[in-house]
C-alpha positions in Angstrom: -47.6 56.9 54.6 -47.5 56.2 58.3 -48.6 59.8 59.0 -51.1 60.2 56.3 -52.7 56.8 56.0 -51.9 54.0 58.4 -49.1 53.1 60.7 -50.0 49.4 60.5 -49.9 49.5 56.7 -46.5 51.2 56.7 -45.2 48.5 59.1 -46.5 45.7 56.8 -44.7 47.3 53.9 -41.5 47.8 56.0 -41.6 44.1 56.9 -41.6 43.2 53.2 -38.5 45.4 52.7 -36.7 43.6 55.5 -37.6 40.2 53.9 -36.3 41.5 50.6 -33.0 42.5 52.2 -32.7 39.1 53.9 -33.3 37.2 50.6 -30.8 39.4 48.7 -28.0 38.5 51.1 -26.1 41.5 49.8 -23.9 43.9 51.7 -26.1 46.9 51.3 -25.4 49.2 54.3 -27.2 52.2 52.8 -30.4 50.2 52.5 -30.0 48.8 56.0 -29.6 52.3 57.5 -32.7 53.5 55.6 -34.7 50.6 57.1 -33.4 51.3 60.6 -34.2 55.0 60.3 -37.7 54.1 59.1 -38.1 51.7 62.1 -37.1 54.5 64.5 -39.6 56.9 63.0 -42.4 54.3 63.1 -41.6 53.4 66.7 -41.9 57.1 67.6 -45.3 57.1 66.1 -46.2 53.9 67.9 -44.9 55.2 71.2 -42.3 52.4 71.4 -38.7 52.3 72.7 -36.2 52.8 69.9 -33.0 53.1 71.9 -31.5 49.8 70.7 -32.4 50.7 67.1 -30.3 53.9 67.5 -27.5 51.8 68.9 -27.6 49.6 65.7 -27.6 52.6 63.5 -24.6 54.0 65.3 -22.6 50.8 65.1 -23.3 50.5 61.3 -22.1 54.0 60.7 -18.9 53.1 62.4 -18.3 50.7 59.6 -19.6 52.9 56.7 -18.3 56.2 57.9 -21.7 57.8 57.0 -21.7 61.0 59.1 -25.4 62.1 58.7 -26.8 58.8 59.9 -24.2 58.7 62.6 -25.2 62.0 64.1 -28.9 61.2 63.9 -28.1 58.0 65.9 -26.2 60.1 68.4 -29.1 62.4 68.7 -31.5 59.5 69.3 -29.2 58.1 72.0 -28.9 61.4 73.8 -32.6 62.2 73.6 -33.3 58.8 75.2 -32.3 60.1 78.6 -34.3 63.4 78.5 -37.9 64.4 78.4 -37.0 67.2 76.1 -34.3 67.6 73.5 -33.1 71.1 74.7 -31.9 69.6 78.0 -29.8 66.9 76.1 -28.4 69.6 73.8 -27.4 71.8 76.7 -25.7 68.9 78.4 -23.7 67.9 75.2 -22.7 71.5 74.6 -21.4 71.8 78.2 -19.6 68.6 77.9 -17.6 69.9 74.9 -18.2 66.7 72.9 -19.6 66.3 69.4 -19.5 69.7 67.8 -21.1 68.2 64.7 -24.0 67.0 66.9 -24.6 70.6 68.0 -24.5 71.8 64.5 -27.0 69.2 63.5 -29.4 70.4 66.1 -29.1 73.9 64.8 -29.9 72.6 61.3 -32.9 70.7 62.6 -34.2 73.8 64.5 -34.1 75.8 61.3 -35.6 73.0 59.1 -38.6 74.2 57.2 -39.2 71.5 54.6 -41.9 68.9 54.5 -43.2 67.8 57.9 -42.4 64.2 56.9 -38.7 64.8 56.7 -36.4 63.3 59.4 -35.6 66.7 60.8 -39.2 67.7 61.4 -40.0 64.2 62.6 -37.3 64.4 65.3 -38.3 67.8 66.4 -42.0 66.9 66.7 -41.8 63.4 68.1 -38.9 63.5 70.6 -39.9 61.7 73.9 -38.1 60.0 76.8 -36.9 56.5 76.1 -35.7 54.0 78.6 -32.0 53.4 78.2 -30.8 50.0 77.0 -27.8 48.0 78.2 -25.4 50.2 76.3 -26.9 53.4 77.6 -24.8 56.5 77.7 -24.4 58.4 80.9 -25.2 62.1 80.2 -26.1 63.4 83.6 -24.1 66.5 84.7 -25.6 66.9 88.1 -23.8 68.3 91.2 -20.4 66.8 91.7 -20.2 65.3 88.3 -17.6 66.1 85.7 -18.5 67.1 82.1 -19.0 64.1 79.9 -17.6 63.8 76.4 -20.6 62.1 74.8 -18.7 61.2 71.7 -15.9 59.4 73.5 -18.3 57.6 75.8 -20.5 56.2 73.0 -17.5 55.1 71.0 -16.1 53.3 74.1 -19.2 51.3 74.5 -20.2 50.7 70.9 -17.2 50.8 68.6 -16.1 47.2 69.3 -19.5 45.8 68.3 -19.4 43.6 65.2 -22.8 41.9 65.3 -26.4 43.0 65.5 -29.4 40.8 66.2 -32.9 42.2 65.3 -35.5 40.5 67.4 -38.4 41.7 65.3 -37.2 40.0 62.2 -35.1 37.2 63.6 -32.0 38.4 61.7 -28.4 38.3 62.7 -25.9 40.5 60.9 -22.2 40.3 61.1 -20.5 43.5 59.9 -16.9 42.4 59.2 -16.9 40.2 57.1 -20.5 41.0 56.2 -22.9 38.1 56.7 -26.7 38.2 57.1 -28.6 35.2 58.5 -32.2 34.4 59.5 -32.2 32.6 62.8 -36.0 32.1 63.1 -35.7 28.4 62.4 -32.9 28.0 65.0 -34.8 27.0 68.2 -34.2 29.4 71.1 -31.3 31.3 69.3 -32.9 34.7 69.7 -33.9 34.1 73.3 -30.3 33.0 74.1 -28.7 36.0 72.4 -31.1 38.3 74.2 -30.2 36.7 77.5 -26.5 37.0 77.1 -26.0 40.2 75.0 -26.8 42.7 77.7 -23.3 42.9 79.0 -24.2 41.3 82.4 -22.8 37.7 82.7 -25.4 35.0 83.6 -25.1 31.9 85.5 -26.2 28.7 83.8 -29.3 28.7 86.0 -30.2 32.2 85.0 -29.5 31.5 81.4 -31.6 28.3 81.4 -34.5 30.0 83.2 -34.6 32.9 80.8 -34.2 30.9 77.6 -36.3 27.8 78.4 -38.7 29.7 80.7 -38.6 26.9 83.2 -38.1 27.7 86.9 -36.3 24.6 88.1 -32.7 24.1 86.9 -31.1 20.7 87.3 -27.4 20.6 86.3 -27.4 16.9 85.6 -30.5 17.1 83.4 -30.1 20.4 81.6 -26.3 20.9 81.1 -26.4 18.9 77.8 -29.2 21.1 76.4 -27.2 24.3 77.3 -24.0 23.0 75.8 -25.8 22.1 72.6 -27.4 25.5 72.3 -24.1 27.3 73.0 -22.4 25.2 70.3 -25.0 26.3 67.7 -24.5 29.9 68.8 -20.7 29.7 68.2 -21.4 28.4 64.7 -23.2 31.7 64.1 -19.9 33.5 64.9 -21.0 34.8 68.3 -18.2 35.7 70.7 -19.3 33.6 73.7 -17.4 34.1 76.9 -17.3 31.7 79.9 -15.8 33.0 83.1 -16.3 31.6 86.6 -19.2 29.5 85.4 -20.9 32.6 84.0 -21.9 33.1 80.4 -21.9 36.3 78.2 -21.7 37.4 74.6 -19.4 40.3 73.6 -19.4 42.5 70.6 -23.1 42.4 69.8 -26.1 44.8 70.0 -29.5 43.1 70.6 -32.2 45.2 69.0 -35.4 44.5 70.9 -38.9 44.4 69.4 
């Protein structure tokens, strides 16, 4: 539909599917992966960054064991660092990692079915994407050792148990499965976004990013921060406090 009629219409229909998933509350990973793959394809058409969506897809396949979606996610993560997919493929082949990934590329290259299939879409619409906070280092420049892409991705993503989707204000916990809408929870999404990047934040940095206020006064603002952190913990978030710095572990924040 997005290719033949309207991208905006396709996005409206996709939003309804996300609402349906939320209202169902069921542990339906297959449906969730289909929605994420559709998001990635739409974002390609819209010229938007889809790196964090690929991260989410990869994390879910670590739970489901679904190989096809996993390799598509790996492909998207790898392509995110290159202007053309052949360079990424060459790097992965040299690194000796993910033989299945290489086989998938060969399958995509020989795909001859409908131009709306995932294979044709990937081959046609691949473009450079800015790496997110869990970006995978793929460079094999002078003086660098070959990189096992599979090992590196798993090291960075296989401990993740929660995913927050900014676009739909949804927080998903994988084990045990739980799906919550956080739209009504004031500043929850902004707080998760601030702390989920892997870089610890001081209270001042956290306050400025979440409240969008430049001046931080510990005496006046500490209570508000503590209250928000308490609500985040009730969502099951793994908040860490170390040397007066804050962070959230085990989560991927999927940006709009």
